[in-house]
Backbone bond lengths (Angstrom), bond angles and torsions (degrees), N, CA, C in turn:
res aa  C-N    CA-C-N  psi(-1)  N-CA   C-N-CA  omega(-1)  CA-C   N-CA-C  phi
1 M - - - 1.465 - - 1.524 110.06 -
2 I 1.314 115.68 140.15 1.463 121.91 177.25 1.525 108.13 -105.25
3 F 1.327 116.51 127.60 1.466 121.50 -178.99 1.520 109.53 -113.52
4 Q 1.331 115.35 129.18 1.457 120.89 177.87 1.529 109.31 -130.16
5 T 1.327 115.44 124.61 1.459 121.97 177.91 1.520 108.99 -106.13
6 F 1.324 116.73 137.35 1.463 121.35 -176.46 1.521 110.81 -120.04
7 D 1.325 115.38 144.25 1.462 120.99 -179.50 1.519 112.45 -82.11
8 T 1.322 117.06 -25.90 1.459 120.61 -177.51 1.524 110.61 -132.10
9 V 1.319 115.69 153.18 1.463 120.91 176.41 1.522 110.06 -62.91
10 Q 1.319 116.22 -34.95 1.463 120.33 179.44 1.528 111.26 -59.60
11 D 1.331 116.43 -44.30 1.465 120.10 178.67 1.531 110.93 -68.31
12 F 1.319 115.85 -40.18 1.470 122.20 177.90 1.530 110.39 -57.97
13 V 1.319 115.79 -48.85 1.463 121.03 179.60 1.525 110.69 -65.69
14 G 1.330 116.31 -45.43 1.458 120.45 -177.35 1.510 113.11 -59.38
15 E 1.331 117.18 -45.17 1.462 120.38 -178.30 1.529 111.26 -71.86
16 S 1.329 116.59 -35.64 1.467 120.01 178.18 1.523 110.65 -65.84
17 V 1.321 116.35 -42.14 1.467 120.98 178.14 1.524 110.55 -66.32
18 R 1.330 116.69 -40.31 1.467 119.82 178.61 1.526 110.53 -59.01
19 L 1.325 116.56 -42.88 1.462 120.40 178.96 1.530 110.56 -62.12
20 M 1.326 116.17 -43.20 1.464 120.17 179.18 1.530 111.31 -63.35
21 L 1.322 116.12 -43.04 1.464 120.24 -179.72 1.523 111.77 -65.18
22 D 1.335 116.64 -38.73 1.465 120.41 178.17 1.526 110.59 -59.51
23 I 1.318 116.14 -41.54 1.461 120.40 -179.58 1.524 111.22 -67.60
24 C 1.321 116.11 -31.31 1.472 120.73 -177.11 1.524 113.49 -90.02
25 N 1.328 117.32 4.42 1.466 120.41 176.12 1.526 110.62 -66.99
26 G 1.299 116.99 150.14 1.453 121.30 177.21 1.515 111.98 105.94
27 E 1.319 114.91 -172.91 1.459 120.84 -176.13 1.521 112.85 -111.23
28 E 1.323 117.66 -6.75 1.457 120.12 -179.21 1.526 110.29 -82.63
29 Y 1.333 115.47 156.80 1.459 120.16 177.52 1.527 110.61 -62.04
30 R 1.315 115.83 144.26 1.459 122.37 175.36 1.527 108.41 -123.33
31 Y 1.324 115.16 144.71 1.460 121.53 -176.60 1.524 108.71 -122.06
32 L 1.334 116.19 117.02 1.458 122.07 -176.37 1.521 110.07 -116.53
33 A 1.329 116.71 135.18 1.462 122.65 173.51 1.524 107.67 -109.88
34 L 1.317 116.51 123.88 1.460 122.05 -170.03 1.522 112.41 -110.01
35 A 1.332 115.44 131.00 1.458 121.28 174.38 1.522 110.17 -75.64
36 G 1.319 115.53 159.38 1.457 120.98 173.92 1.518 110.45 -98.24
37 G 1.329 116.32 -157.94 1.458 121.06 -179.97 1.515 112.59 90.73
38 K 1.326 115.59 -174.55 1.464 121.18 -175.96 1.533 113.53 -88.43
39 T 1.324 116.91 -34.18 1.464 120.28 -173.50 1.532 113.94 -57.64
40 P 1.339 119.32 -41.95 1.474 118.15 -177.34 1.527 114.68 -76.30
41 V 1.329 118.52 -8.02 1.466 121.05 -172.59 1.531 112.85 -50.94
42 P 1.349 119.60 -56.08 1.469 118.70 -178.87 1.524 113.06 -68.23
43 V 1.320 116.71 -25.88 1.469 120.52 178.04 1.526 109.83 -67.89
44 Y 1.320 116.84 -48.90 1.466 120.26 179.56 1.526 111.08 -63.44
45 R 1.325 115.45 -40.70 1.464 119.37 -178.84 1.530 110.70 -60.69
46 Q 1.343 116.30 -44.71 1.462 119.92 -178.82 1.524 111.71 -72.13
47 F 1.313 116.11 -37.69 1.468 119.94 176.56 1.526 110.25 -59.49
48 G 1.325 116.54 -41.58 1.456 120.72 178.37 1.512 112.78 -61.52
49 K 1.321 116.49 -33.06 1.460 120.82 179.62 1.528 112.24 -75.66
50 E 1.336 116.27 -29.88 1.466 119.91 -172.70 1.528 115.03 -99.37
51 I 1.328 117.59 -20.75 1.463 118.82 -177.03 1.528 109.74 -64.63
52 Q 1.314 115.73 132.70 1.465 120.82 -175.37 1.527 113.17 -88.14
53 D 1.325 116.61 -36.20 1.464 119.42 -174.95 1.529 110.96 -134.52
54 P 1.322 117.05 83.44 1.463 119.52 179.16 1.526 113.40 -67.01
55 S 1.323 117.56 -12.97 1.467 120.29 -176.03 1.525 113.13 -68.60
56 I 1.328 117.58 -12.39 1.469 120.05 178.13 1.525 111.71 -100.18
57 I 1.325 117.44 3.03 1.462 120.66 -171.50 1.527 111.66 -111.31
58 F 1.326 115.01 124.98 1.459 122.23 170.80 1.529 107.95 -97.89
59 L 1.305 117.05 128.29 1.459 121.98 -179.71 1.529 110.47 -108.65
60 Y 1.324 115.24 131.33 1.464 122.77 174.93 1.523 107.69 -127.62
61 Q 1.322 116.81 164.41 1.460 119.10 172.75 1.520 109.72 -109.64
62 V 1.326 115.64 148.96 1.460 121.84 -178.31 1.519 110.76 -74.01
63 D 1.325 116.43 -43.27 1.460 120.02 -178.00 1.521 109.81 -157.11
64 E 1.324 115.34 168.76 1.453 120.18 -178.07 1.521 111.08 -148.46
65 R 1.310 115.20 145.05 1.461 121.32 169.27 1.525 107.63 -79.99
66 Y 1.319 115.79 139.82 1.467 118.44 -177.71 1.526 109.96 -80.63
67 V 1.318 113.56 76.29 1.460 123.76 174.77 1.528 106.10 -131.41
68 P 1.331 119.06 164.36 1.465 119.93 178.83 1.524 112.04 -52.44
69 L 1.329 115.81 146.77 1.458 123.31 -170.57 1.521 113.54 -51.70
70 Y 1.330 117.54 -39.74 1.461 120.17 -177.43 1.528 112.07 -107.27
71 H 1.325 115.88 24.47 1.468 122.12 172.80 1.524 108.70 -68.12
72 V 1.316 116.68 148.20 1.467 120.68 -177.37 1.528 111.84 -59.87
73 D 1.338 118.09 -26.28 1.462 121.48 -179.09 1.528 113.23 -92.72
74 A 1.318 117.76 1.84 1.464 120.95 -179.52 1.528 110.56 -79.26
75 N 1.321 116.21 132.27 1.466 119.67 175.24 1.525 110.95 -60.81
76 A 1.327 116.46 -36.20 1.465 120.41 179.23 1.517 111.40 -60.40
77 C 1.317 116.24 -38.32 1.464 120.83 179.57 1.525 110.39 -62.68
78 M 1.331 116.45 -44.71 1.467 120.52 178.83 1.523 111.26 -63.42
79 I 1.331 116.92 -47.79 1.464 120.91 -177.96 1.525 110.67 -62.36
80 Y 1.316 116.06 -39.71 1.466 119.61 178.88 1.527 110.96 -63.53
81 K 1.317 116.61 -48.83 1.464 120.28 -176.05 1.523 112.37 -67.00
82 Q 1.333 116.66 -39.74 1.457 120.13 -173.15 1.527 113.87 -87.10
83 L 1.325 117.92 -22.36 1.465 119.87 -173.90 1.524 113.45 -133.36
84 V 1.313 116.93 -58.45 1.468 120.19 -173.10 1.521 111.73 -58.14
85 K 1.324 115.89 -43.90 1.468 121.16 -175.31 1.526 112.61 -61.32
86 E 1.338 116.71 -28.46 1.467 121.64 -178.48 1.533 111.57 -59.94
87 H 1.339 115.53 -32.47 1.470 120.01 -179.63 1.528 109.34 -133.70
88 E 1.300 116.53 46.63 1.463 120.19 -174.94 1.529 110.92 -58.02
89 G 1.346 114.16 129.80 1.455 120.23 -179.80 1.515 114.23 86.55
90 A 1.338 117.30 -9.40 1.468 120.64 -176.70 1.531 113.04 -99.39
91 W 1.332 117.82 -19.04 1.465 120.55 -179.54 1.525 109.85 -66.39
92 A 1.336 116.48 154.31 1.468 119.77 174.52 1.519 109.39 -56.67
93 D 1.327 116.09 -44.18 1.469 122.76 170.65 1.522 108.77 -176.31
94 V 1.315 115.89 161.97 1.462 122.65 -179.43 1.521 107.59 -134.54
95 Y 1.330 116.42 130.16 1.462 121.01 -178.37 1.528 110.56 -125.04
96 F 1.326 115.42 127.77 1.454 122.60 173.96 1.529 109.08 -122.16
97 F 1.338 115.96 154.10 1.459 119.50 167.69 1.528 107.70 -62.98
98 D 1.323 117.37 128.73 1.459 120.75 179.85 1.524 109.32 -86.45
99 T 1.317 115.87 91.84 1.461 120.89 -177.33 1.523 112.80 -80.78
100 N 1.317 117.14 3.34 1.461 119.89 175.13 1.527 111.71 -84.01
101 Q 1.321 116.45 -4.39 1.459 120.06 175.82 1.526 109.54 -117.80
102 P 1.341 118.17 168.81 1.463 120.33 179.81 1.525 111.65 -56.58
103 I 1.323 115.68 153.38 1.464 121.44 -175.25 1.528 112.11 -53.90
104 R 1.305 117.14 -46.05 1.469 119.90 -177.60 1.526 111.35 -60.37
105 G 1.328 116.36 -43.72 1.461 120.32 179.25 1.511 112.11 -66.34
106 S 1.328 116.20 -37.67 1.459 120.82 178.85 1.524 111.08 -63.49
107 L 1.330 116.40 -43.94 1.460 120.65 179.25 1.527 111.35 -64.02
108 L 1.329 116.26 -42.10 1.462 120.35 -179.57 1.526 110.75 -62.72
109 E 1.319 116.40 -44.62 1.462 120.86 -179.78 1.526 111.36 -63.53
110 Y 1.342 116.29 -40.70 1.463 119.46 -178.84 1.525 111.01 -70.91
111 R 1.323 116.33 -34.95 1.467 119.52 176.55 1.527 110.39 -61.77
112 H 1.311 116.52 -39.24 1.465 119.96 176.80 1.527 110.71 -65.21
113 A 1.335 117.10 -38.83 1.472 120.68 178.48 1.524 111.20 -63.92
114 L 1.328 116.41 -36.11 1.467 120.48 179.65 1.524 111.95 -65.31
115 A 1.313 116.79 -23.10 1.461 120.45 -179.72 1.525 111.92 -63.44
116 R 1.324 117.12 -15.83 1.466 120.69 178.06 1.527 111.69 -78.72
117 V 1.316 117.50 -15.74 1.466 121.11 179.87 1.529 108.50 -80.19
118 P 1.328 118.82 118.15 1.463 120.73 -177.11 1.529 112.36 -55.44
119 D 1.319 115.40 123.70 1.471 122.23 -179.99 1.529 112.12 57.47
120 M 1.323 117.20 17.42 1.470 122.25 -178.98 1.534 111.50 56.69
121 R 1.339 115.87 35.08 1.468 120.80 -179.37 1.522 109.27 -118.31
122 F 1.319 116.59 106.35 1.459 120.83 176.44 1.525 109.89 -69.43
123 D 1.326 116.07 144.46 1.465 119.87 174.80 1.521 110.81 -69.17
124 L 1.335 116.23 -33.01 1.462 120.66 178.05 1.514 109.65 -146.96
125 M 1.323 115.42 131.79 1.457 123.51 174.86 1.527 107.09 -115.79
126 I 1.331 116.96 115.55 1.461 120.68 177.91 1.524 108.56 -98.67
127 L 1.324 116.06 126.90 1.459 121.92 -177.47 1.516 111.12 -126.39
128 G 1.308 115.44 148.34 1.453 122.14 164.39 1.515 107.59 -107.21
129 V 1.317 116.88 170.78 1.463 121.61 176.29 1.518 108.11 -133.53
130 G 1.328 116.59 128.30 1.457 120.41 177.75 1.516 111.39 -75.65
131 T 1.306 116.86 166.18 1.466 120.35 178.59 1.524 111.48 -62.90
132 D 1.339 116.59 -21.20 1.464 120.83 176.75 1.524 112.09 -89.51
133 G 1.340 116.16 1.63 1.458 120.43 178.26 1.513 114.86 91.14
134 H 1.334 118.91 2.86 1.466 118.86 -177.83 1.526 111.09 -74.25
135 I 1.310 115.46 146.94 1.464 122.90 172.10 1.520 107.37 -122.76
136 A 1.349 115.98 153.31 1.465 120.04 -173.17 1.530 106.38 49.46
137 S 1.332 118.17 -132.05 1.469 120.13 169.92 1.521 108.82 -118.28
138 L 1.323 114.46 46.29 1.458 123.18 175.86 1.522 107.37 -106.58
139 F 1.326 115.66 109.01 1.461 121.26 -169.23 1.529 111.99 -102.77
140 P 1.348 116.59 159.40 1.465 120.52 -178.72 1.528 112.72 -53.17
141 Y 1.314 114.65 137.69 1.463 124.57 175.89 1.525 113.43 63.82
142 S 1.319 117.09 19.17 1.461 120.83 176.72 1.524 109.90 -81.73
143 S 1.322 116.25 140.08 1.467 119.93 178.36 1.525 111.47 -64.15
144 Q 1.343 116.74 -24.05 1.464 119.95 -178.94 1.526 113.11 -67.77
145 L 1.330 117.74 -16.37 1.461 120.68 178.72 1.530 111.62 -62.13
146 H 1.324 116.27 -23.64 1.465 120.78 -177.32 1.525 111.84 -106.82
147 D 1.329 116.51 6.79 1.465 121.39 -178.20 1.527 109.68 -89.19
148 M 1.319 115.89 101.98 1.461 120.89 179.92 1.527 111.81 -101.89
149 D 1.319 116.64 11.54 1.456 121.11 -177.32 1.521 113.25 -99.37
150 H 1.332 117.23 -29.32 1.457 120.86 -175.79 1.531 110.61 -102.53
151 T 1.316 115.79 130.83 1.468 119.87 -179.35 1.523 112.20 -78.17
152 V 1.323 116.76 -30.11 1.466 121.94 176.33 1.518 108.17 -132.05
153 M 1.312 116.94 153.58 1.456 119.84 -176.91 1.518 112.45 -155.77
154 H 1.324 113.80 159.30 1.461 123.08 174.73 1.520 107.47 -98.48
155 T 1.324 117.16 124.81 1.457 121.65 176.80 1.522 109.24 -123.31
156 T 1.317 115.53 165.03 1.462 120.46 177.86 1.521 109.65 -133.69
157 T 1.312 115.39 155.11 1.459 121.45 176.04 1.514 109.69 -144.38
158 A 1.319 115.70 139.93 1.459 120.59 177.33 1.521 110.94 -97.97
159 H 1.327 116.72 -2.49 1.465 120.47 -172.17 1.521 113.45 -108.49
160 H 1.322 117.34 4.84 1.457 121.01 178.15 1.519 108.93 -131.59
161 F 1.323 116.92 160.30 1.459 120.15 -166.83 1.525 114.70 -71.73
162 V 1.326 118.93 -18.55 1.466 120.89 173.13 1.524 107.62 -112.02
163 H 1.321 116.10 115.35 1.464 122.28 -170.95 1.531 112.17 -69.32
164 N 1.320 117.21 -47.13 1.464 121.76 -175.22 1.523 111.54 -92.78
165 R 1.337 115.69 135.21 1.465 121.62 -178.65 1.530 110.33 -132.59
166 L 1.314 115.06 154.36 1.462 123.27 173.26 1.520 106.99 -121.43
167 T 1.314 117.47 134.57 1.465 118.68 -170.88 1.523 113.03 -152.11
168 L 1.332 115.21 154.20 1.457 120.41 166.18 1.517 108.32 -65.24
169 G 1.315 116.53 147.89 1.451 120.70 178.06 1.519 112.07 -84.36
170 P 1.336 117.27 166.33 1.470 121.34 -179.93 1.521 113.23 -55.13
171 Q 1.334 116.43 -36.83 1.466 120.09 -178.63 1.524 111.21 -58.34
172 V 1.321 116.81 -48.07 1.467 120.71 -177.48 1.527 110.52 -66.67
173 I 1.320 116.54 -40.48 1.465 120.60 179.61 1.527 110.43 -60.62
174 L 1.316 116.42 -46.97 1.462 120.48 -175.30 1.525 113.20 -75.19
175 Q 1.326 117.28 -16.82 1.465 120.31 177.68 1.523 112.71 -83.11
176 A 1.329 117.82 -10.09 1.465 120.44 -179.09 1.529 110.17 -59.34
177 K 1.322 116.10 146.56 1.464 120.00 179.54 1.524 111.63 -69.36
178 K 1.327 116.14 -35.71 1.464 121.98 -178.28 1.519 108.85 -141.73
179 I 1.324 117.02 139.27 1.464 122.21 175.78 1.522 108.95 -120.33
180 L 1.321 115.64 130.43 1.462 122.05 174.70 1.518 108.15 -117.18
181 V 1.327 116.22 120.44 1.465 122.25 178.47 1.523 108.63 -102.96
182 L 1.322 116.62 126.88 1.463 122.12 -179.08 1.522 109.86 -111.56
183 L 1.338 116.04 125.34 1.465 122.31 -179.94 1.520 109.59 -130.38
184 Q 1.328 116.13 137.46 1.462 119.78 178.88 1.522 110.02 -146.19
185 G 1.340 115.96 138.42 1.456 121.33 173.68 1.518 113.22 107.95
186 E 1.326 115.73 152.67 1.463 120.89 179.73 1.520 111.68 -61.06
187 E 1.348 116.12 -33.35 1.464 119.13 -178.35 1.528 111.74 -67.32
188 K 1.339 117.65 -15.97 1.465 120.85 178.53 1.528 112.91 -95.46
189 Q 1.331 117.39 -1.00 1.464 119.03 179.90 1.528 112.07 -62.26
190 P 1.357 119.47 -42.84 1.469 118.32 175.89 1.531 112.52 -60.54
191 V 1.321 116.78 -33.05 1.463 120.95 176.66 1.529 109.97 -64.62
192 Y 1.317 116.11 -44.94 1.464 122.02 179.96 1.529 110.26 -61.45
193 V 1.319 116.35 -43.20 1.467 121.28 179.41 1.526 110.57 -64.92
194 E 1.327 116.42 -43.15 1.464 120.60 -179.66 1.523 111.63 -63.73
195 L 1.303 117.39 -37.23 1.463 120.36 177.77 1.529 111.42 -65.48
196 Q 1.329 116.40 -35.12 1.464 120.41 -179.16 1.522 112.53 -77.21
197 A 1.323 116.24 -35.31 1.466 120.83 -177.93 1.523 108.81 -137.00
198 P 1.328 117.51 81.33 1.462 121.42 -173.62 1.524 113.93 -59.61
199 T 1.327 114.74 133.83 1.464 121.61 174.26 1.522 111.00 -123.35
200 K 1.341 116.44 -8.39 1.462 121.25 -175.77 1.527 110.22 -116.20
201 R 1.314 115.08 156.67 1.457 120.83 174.75 1.519 109.71 -78.96
202 S 1.324 116.52 159.23 1.462 120.14 -175.98 1.521 112.88 -67.88
203 D 1.334 118.49 -24.58 1.462 118.13 177.48 1.525 110.81 -71.26
204 A 1.341 117.18 -27.26 1.463 121.28 176.45 1.522 111.77 -87.92
205 F 1.313 117.15 -23.94 1.466 123.15 -176.83 1.529 107.71 -138.84
206 P 1.338 117.53 82.43 1.468 121.30 -171.56 1.524 115.64 -54.69
207 A 1.326 117.93 -25.48 1.467 119.82 179.53 1.524 111.65 -59.68
208 H 1.318 117.27 -21.82 1.465 119.51 178.56 1.530 112.44 -68.36
209 L 1.319 117.78 -10.16 1.464 119.74 174.87 1.523 111.42 -57.83
210 V 1.329 116.59 -32.00 1.472 119.52 -176.24 1.526 112.47 -82.22
211 Q 1.333 117.67 -3.97 1.466 119.88 179.24 1.527 111.72 -59.56
212 S 1.319 115.98 -28.96 1.472 119.73 -178.00 1.520 112.80 -84.26
213 H 1.331 117.12 -7.02 1.464 120.41 -177.72 1.528 110.23 -76.20
214 P 1.327 118.53 140.16 1.471 120.65 -175.09 1.525 115.39 -77.55
215 D 1.335 118.70 -12.09 1.468 119.45 -174.71 1.533 110.62 -143.23
216 V 1.320 115.23 83.00 1.469 121.88 -179.99 1.522 109.31 -123.25
217 T 1.323 116.24 130.14 1.460 122.09 173.71 1.522 108.30 -118.29
218 V 1.329 116.21 134.14 1.464 121.78 179.42 1.518 108.80 -116.10
219 H 1.324 116.91 122.62 1.461 122.87 176.51 1.522 109.03 -108.45
220 Y 1.342 115.73 129.14 1.466 120.30 -178.91 1.518 111.04 -133.32
221 V 1.325 115.27 134.90 1.463 121.60 173.87 1.518 108.00 -139.92
222 I 1.340 116.03 139.21 1.466 119.44 177.39 1.520 109.40 -75.84
């Protein structure tokens, strides 16, 4: 794992965008899986301004809260406003969990969308990490942490304001060619330290699942 600490948000955003642009260089299709939350907001916004050819890029989301698609708390809403809208209609394609239908139908539809990703290997997987160590919507001590058979899954949490979640499974996350972890804020410093010097098991701190991945970069700014 490569760890980079930044003194300013501007540097944090700049280096994260540079990494994304490097991956999207060339003429071949690129497949990106995008995390939700607040931390990636300025990164996606700047990436949208700098990307030269969105027509080669397929955008997917890593996970979603089970709220209406354009609800203020929906990850899809954030990704659309900060990135997709900048080049609306120009992307190769954009896929969101359809939370306007029942959970089972939404998962089935998204699983079919994932079939477009060659060998189910994203070129870049962007992840955040919660203060409890969760990644995507894979939470501590969840049985889904050990489920390597399902590409998408329904998870639940009692510790966050939206109980039902839809998420990529561990298998898809770990198959990505490159993983970029974005962390911001003093409350994430213990997370950053734990990633550098693990003291917890992966069932207690799901972010440790990526420790076995050969190409992970972690960007942190206070």
